[in-house]
VOVO-930838 format. One record per residue (C-alpha): x, z, y. Coordinates in Angstrom, 3 decimals, always signed. Each point is the difference from the previous one (the first is absolute). Layout:
! residues N
          u          w          v
          X          Z          Y
...
! end
This chain:
! residues 338
          u          w          v
    -75.665    -63.049     -2.849
     -2.294     +2.042     +2.216
     -3.362     -1.526     +0.663
     -1.372     +0.774     +3.435
     -3.709     -0.397     +0.454
     -1.081     -0.620     +3.590
     -3.499     +1.037     +0.964
     -1.653     -0.940     +3.219
     -0.896     +2.880     +2.282
     -3.728     +0.363     +0.417
     -1.233     -1.820     +3.078
     -0.963     +2.282     +2.851
     -3.712     +0.120     +0.606
     -0.961     -2.152     +2.917
     -1.328     +1.967     +2.926
     -3.712     -0.582     +0.470
     -0.806     -2.472     +2.730
     -1.106     +1.464     +3.301
     -3.637     -0.193     +0.923
     +0.125     -2.219     +3.109
     -1.129     +1.256     +3.382
     -3.664     -0.656     +0.654
     -2.860     +0.662     +2.398
     -3.415     +1.139     -1.227
     -3.190     -0.052     +1.999
     -1.445     +3.508     +0.014
     -3.635     +0.906     +0.652
     -1.401     +3.517     +0.331
     -3.111     +1.591     +1.448
     -0.122     +3.034     +2.274
     -3.031     +1.330     +1.894
     -1.936     -3.110     -0.986
     +2.607     -2.428     +1.364
     +1.809     -2.490     -2.212
     +3.618     +0.023     +1.109
     +2.490     -2.774     -0.761
     +3.749     +0.303     -0.314
     +3.214     -1.231     -1.564
     +2.068     +1.818     -2.605
     +3.574     -1.276     -0.076
     +1.993     +0.871     -3.115
     +3.751     -0.768     +0.075
     +1.828     -1.465     -2.977
     +0.371     +2.743     -2.602
     +0.647     +0.726     -3.657
     -3.035     -0.119     -2.305
     -1.666     +3.410     +0.015
     +2.095     +1.269     +2.916
     -1.694     +2.347     +2.464
     +0.925     -0.656     +3.614
     -0.048     +1.935     +3.220
     -3.015     -1.226     +1.947
     -0.885     +0.125     +3.689
     -3.354     -0.175     +1.737
     +0.413     -1.975     +3.226
     -2.247     +0.896     +2.946
     -0.439     -2.241     +3.032
     -0.180     +0.874     +3.675
     -2.972     +0.248     +2.330
     -2.613     -2.623     +0.745
     -1.154     -2.797     -2.335
     +3.370     -0.121     -1.775
     -0.174     -1.471     -3.498
     +1.969     +0.590     -3.199
     +2.938     -2.073     +1.271
     +0.172     +1.764     +3.360
     -1.662     -2.862     +1.887
     -2.834     -0.307     +2.483
     -1.944     -3.116     +1.019
     +2.046     -0.303     +3.206
     +3.487     +0.489     -1.463
     +1.708     -0.106     -3.376
     +3.166     +2.150     -0.183
     -0.466     +0.487     -3.777
     +1.209     +3.582     +0.380
     -1.291     +1.352     -3.305
     +0.774     -3.059     -2.077
     +3.588     +0.163     +1.294
     +0.165     +3.705     -0.883
     -1.282     -0.855     -3.474
     +2.757     -2.612     -0.366
     +2.631     +2.539     +1.069
     -1.250     +2.583     -2.499
     -0.027     -2.608     -2.763
     +3.793     -0.164     +0.296
     +0.112     +3.683     -1.004
     -2.433     -0.564     -2.897
     -2.871     +1.791     +1.738
     -3.496     -1.313     -0.720
     -2.365     -0.128     +2.968
     -3.731     -0.009     +0.630
     -1.311     -1.173     +3.353
     -3.648     -0.618     +0.855
     -2.369     -1.324     +2.637
     -1.295     +3.132     +1.676
     -3.365     +0.218     +1.771
     -0.447     -2.716     +2.593
     +2.709     -2.274     -1.350
     +0.624     -2.821     -2.441
     -2.312     -0.553     -2.924
     -1.349     +3.573     +0.101
     -1.522     -0.214     +3.472
     -2.276     +2.824     +1.076
     -1.504     +0.381     -3.455
     -2.708     +2.667     -0.069
     +0.313     +0.374     +3.780
     -0.866     -3.642     +0.720
     -3.402     +0.868     +1.451
     +1.079     +3.261     +1.637
     +3.603     -0.368     +1.224
     -0.487     +2.898     +2.385
     -0.108     +2.346     -3.030
     +3.511     -0.940     -1.159
     +2.314     +2.933     +0.624
     +3.630     +0.751     -0.746
     -0.685     +2.150     -3.115
     -1.529     -3.107     -1.633
     +3.391     -1.705     +0.270
     +1.687     +3.041     -1.533
     -2.434     -0.021     -2.946
     +0.623     -3.720     -0.473
     +3.761     +0.631     -0.087
     -0.432     +2.908     -2.446
     -1.985     -2.256     -2.350
     +2.788     -2.598     +0.185
     +2.580     +2.690     -0.805
     -1.958     +1.053     -3.098
     -0.231     -3.627     -1.096
     +3.751     -0.461     +0.417
     +0.655     +3.197     -1.951
     -1.972     -1.346     -2.960
     +1.702     -3.404     -0.270
     +1.850     -0.512     -3.322
     +3.265     -0.801     +1.822
     -0.081     +3.117     +2.201
     +2.091     +3.123     -0.526
     -2.329     +2.763     +1.272
     +3.047     +2.156     +0.738
     +1.296     -2.663     +2.382
     -2.986     -0.679     +2.228
     +0.776     -0.742     +3.651
     -2.017     -0.584     +3.157
     +1.354     -2.327     +2.684
     -2.032     -0.160     +3.205
     +0.508     -1.926     +3.213
     -1.235     +1.345     +3.356
     -3.516     +1.439     -0.517
     +0.504     -0.598     -3.730
     +2.876     +2.489     +0.106
     -2.376     +2.695     +1.251
     -2.375     -0.880     -2.823
     +2.954     +0.271     -2.381
     +0.769     +3.489     +1.293
     -3.560     +1.087     -0.706
     +0.156     -1.460     -3.508
     +3.336     +1.701     -0.632
     -1.607     +3.418     +0.247
     -3.217     -0.721     -1.889
     +0.393     -2.555     -2.808
     +0.958     +0.766     -3.607
     +2.645     -0.249     -1.089
     +1.727     +0.582     +3.307
     +2.173     -2.979     +0.933
     +3.725     +0.299     -0.623
     +0.682     -1.560     +3.386
     -1.538     -1.078     +3.296
     +1.369     -2.731     +2.248
     -1.427     +0.311     +3.508
     +0.869     -3.206     +1.830
     -0.469     +0.220     +3.790
     -2.690     +2.661     -0.631
     -2.897     +1.100     +2.144
     +1.438     +3.495     +0.422
     -2.138     +1.489     +2.784
     -3.740     -0.006     +0.681
     -1.462     -3.467     +0.488
     -1.205     +0.418     +3.583
     +3.268     +1.638     +1.041
     +1.834     -3.010     -1.405
     -2.353     -2.441     +1.744
     +0.458     +1.858     +3.300
     +3.777     -0.098     -0.400
     -0.027     -3.733     -0.701
     -2.282     -0.733     +2.947
     +2.073     +2.090     +2.408
     +3.152     -1.802     -1.116
     -1.696     -3.323     +0.775
     -1.123     +1.257     +3.412
     +3.526     +1.245     +0.736
     +1.401     -3.424     -0.868
     -2.545     -1.679     +2.281
     +1.105     +2.340     +2.789
     +3.654     -0.773     -0.665
     -0.749     -3.712     +0.316
     -1.786     +0.567     +3.305
     -3.512     -0.769     -1.249
     -1.170     +3.541     +0.802
     +1.030     +2.580     +2.580
     +1.178     +3.466     -1.069
     -3.211     +1.420     +1.458
     -2.100     -2.401     -2.089
     +2.027     +0.983     -3.058
     -0.733     +3.694     +0.558
     -3.715     -0.723     +0.479
     -0.216     -2.050     -3.205
     +2.002     +2.540     -2.011
     -2.375     +2.747     +1.124
     -3.001     -2.170     -0.941
     +1.473     -0.594     -3.470
     +0.430     +3.752     -0.524
     -3.567     +0.588     +1.176
     -1.284     -2.690     -2.371
     +1.697     +1.656     -2.971
     -1.489     +3.380     +0.938
     -3.459     -1.576     +0.332
     +0.233     -1.754     -3.358
     +1.023     +3.199     -1.763
     -2.894     +1.826     +1.649
     -2.301     -2.907     -0.945
     -0.881     -0.603     +3.633
     -0.268     -3.426     +1.705
     +3.305     -1.274     +1.317
     +0.269     -0.668     +3.729
     +1.780     -3.361     +0.193
     -0.052     -0.305     +3.797
     +3.777     +0.377     +0.466
     +1.025     -1.855     -3.155
     +1.187     -3.639     -0.075
     -2.597     -2.271     -1.663
     +1.883     -0.398     -3.288
     +0.531     +3.755     -0.316
     -3.617     +0.672     +0.934
     -1.157     -2.389     -2.730
     +2.164     +1.796     -2.527
     -1.512     +3.393     +0.763
     -3.499     -1.485     +0.047
     +0.641     -1.356     -3.494
     +1.086     +3.473     -1.085
     -3.463     +1.246     +1.019
     -1.887     -2.825     -1.718
     -0.077     -1.027     -3.670
     +3.530     +1.365     -0.478
     -0.835     +3.514     +1.195
     -0.348     +1.591     -3.426
     +3.290     -1.468     -1.197
     +1.879     +0.919     +3.177
     -1.278     +3.577     +0.020
     +0.783     +0.578     -3.665
     +3.463     -1.577     +0.253
     +0.829     +1.923     +3.182
     -0.943     +3.246     -1.760
     +3.111     -0.332     -2.203
     +3.279     +1.461     +1.294
     +2.505     -1.418     -2.498
     +2.566     +2.841     +0.152
     -2.690     +2.381     -1.257
     -0.419     -2.051     -3.174
     +3.639     +0.364     -1.070
     -0.443     +3.552     -1.288
     -2.114     -1.258     -2.924
     +2.813     -2.164     -1.389
     +1.724     +1.090     -3.195
     +3.372     +1.589     +0.845
     +2.763     -2.409     -0.898
     -2.088     -3.119     +0.658
     +2.400     -2.714     +1.108
     -0.963     -1.199     +3.473
     +1.232     -2.915     +2.080
     -1.138     -0.170     +3.627
     +1.086     -2.950     +2.118
     -0.326     -0.642     +3.712
     +1.182     -3.075     +1.848
     +1.805     +0.263     +3.309
     -1.818     -3.161     +1.124
     -3.444     +1.251     -1.049
     -2.223     +0.789     +3.007
     -2.945     +0.772     -2.284
     +1.721     +2.864     -1.834
     +2.943     +1.230     +2.112
     +2.455     +2.105     -1.975
     -0.807     +3.064     +2.122
     -3.570     -0.002     -1.343
     +1.351     +0.739     -3.477
     +1.926     +3.156     +1.008
     -2.725     +2.498     -0.911
     -0.733     -1.726     -3.302
     +3.698     -0.051     -0.880
     +0.178     +3.751     +0.645
     -3.158     +0.613     -2.052
     +1.418     -1.955     -2.941
     +3.141     +2.111     +0.118
     -2.068     +3.201     +0.018
     -1.937     -1.339     -2.999
     +3.315     -0.217     -1.899
     -0.262     -3.707     -0.661
     +3.077     -1.923     -1.110
     +1.942     -2.859     +1.567
     +0.786     -2.547     +1.172
     -2.072     +1.379     +2.918
     -0.288     -1.658     +3.384
     +2.031     -3.175     +0.495
     -0.015     -1.563     +3.496
     +0.180     -3.799     -0.145
     +1.983     -1.502     +2.899
     -1.709     -2.982     +1.610
     -2.894     -0.016     -2.466
     -3.581     -0.527     +1.198
     -3.284     +1.264     -1.368
     -0.303     -2.832     -2.513
     +3.422     +0.834     -1.510
     +1.732     -3.018     +1.550
     +2.882     -0.311     +2.452
     +1.229     -2.775     +2.266
     +2.071     -1.563     -2.773
     -2.731     +0.304     -2.652
     -3.318     -0.881     +1.692
     -1.710     -1.035     -3.229
     +1.593     +2.251     -2.631
     +0.708     +3.679     -0.487
     +3.116     +0.921     +1.906
     +2.943     +1.053     -2.224
     -0.277     +3.533     +1.411
     -3.524     +0.287     -1.437
     +1.057     -1.363     -3.380
     +2.903     +2.455     -0.063
     -2.318     +2.903     +0.864
     -2.375     -0.974     -2.804
     +2.927     -0.231     -2.407
     +1.129     +3.504     +0.983
     -3.552     +1.218     -0.572
     -0.379     -1.505     -3.476
     +3.472     +1.246     -0.926
     -0.938     +3.536     +1.074
     -3.145     -0.137     -2.116
     +1.949     -1.302     -2.991
     +2.332     +2.994     +0.239
     -2.637     +2.620     +0.728
     +0.512     +3.383     -1.535
! end
C-alpha cells in the first residue's frame, strides 16, 4: 500500500493594509509670514512614494480651497479630490491676503506686497511638498488656476528639482493689464449690444481704457474722465495700495517664461469656451511658446461650455467631466514620462 502524505501549501502572505487617505495641516514660514495649508495624502501602501502636486489659487483673496469671502466654488479642493483618484498627493495653502494666513508680515504695510512675494511663498510650499515622506521627488507637479497658473509657470523654470508636469488651468497667459483691458472692453461691448451704450460711447470708453493702461505702465495718474464709475474705481485702486502688486504682476509676460522649463516637461493647458476672464485666444502665444520650449503633452485642451471656475451649466457646483478628463490625461502623461 502506498502512503500519500498531504501537506498544506504555505499560506500566501497577506498584503499589507493600505494607509488610509488623510489630510494634514501644514504650517511653514516664508519672508516672516506663517503660512497655513492642507496636505492631502491619498490611500497608499506603507512606505510608498506618491506623485505630489502643489495647487496654486487664482487672483484676489482666494484661499487654499479656491474660495473668497463672497463666493465658494471650492475650485482647488475639487481639483485635489480629482487628483486623489489618480493617487496624487496635493498641497494647497492660504496665500497672502486669504484664509488663516492673512497678510502676515505685510499686515501693517499692505502697499508693499508685490507679486514676487507670492512666487516666493509658492516656492517655499513646493520645497515643503518635496520633502514630505510620502512624496516621490521625481514626480512633483504644479497645478495652477488662473493667476496661480502663471505663478506655476515661473516655478517650473526655477525650482529644484524641476517639476515633472505643469497643469495650467484657465491660465493668465498675457500681461495683467492687457487682460484687464480685454475683459473690460468685452463688458462694454456687451453693454452696447444691449443698448445701454451707443457705439460712439463704446469707442470713447475703449480709448480711455487704453489710455489708462498706458498711464499705469508709465506710472502716471490715470485720467478717469471718460470711464464709467465702476471702471474708474478699478483703475484708481490700481494706483493706490495695490500699485506695487499690479505693476510687478503686469511686468510678467507668461510666454517669455516658458523657455526656462525643462524640455519634456508634461504640460496641460485648459481654456473654457464659456470663460470671459481667460478667452481661449489669450492662450495662443503661450501655447506656441510651450511648443518651442519642447514641452510634452497633453498640451492645450479647449473645454466646451466650461467657465472660469471649471464648471458648466450641468455641473454648477462640481468640476465638469471635461476638466476631470483633462486632469486624468495629464497625470497619465506624467506617469508615462520618458
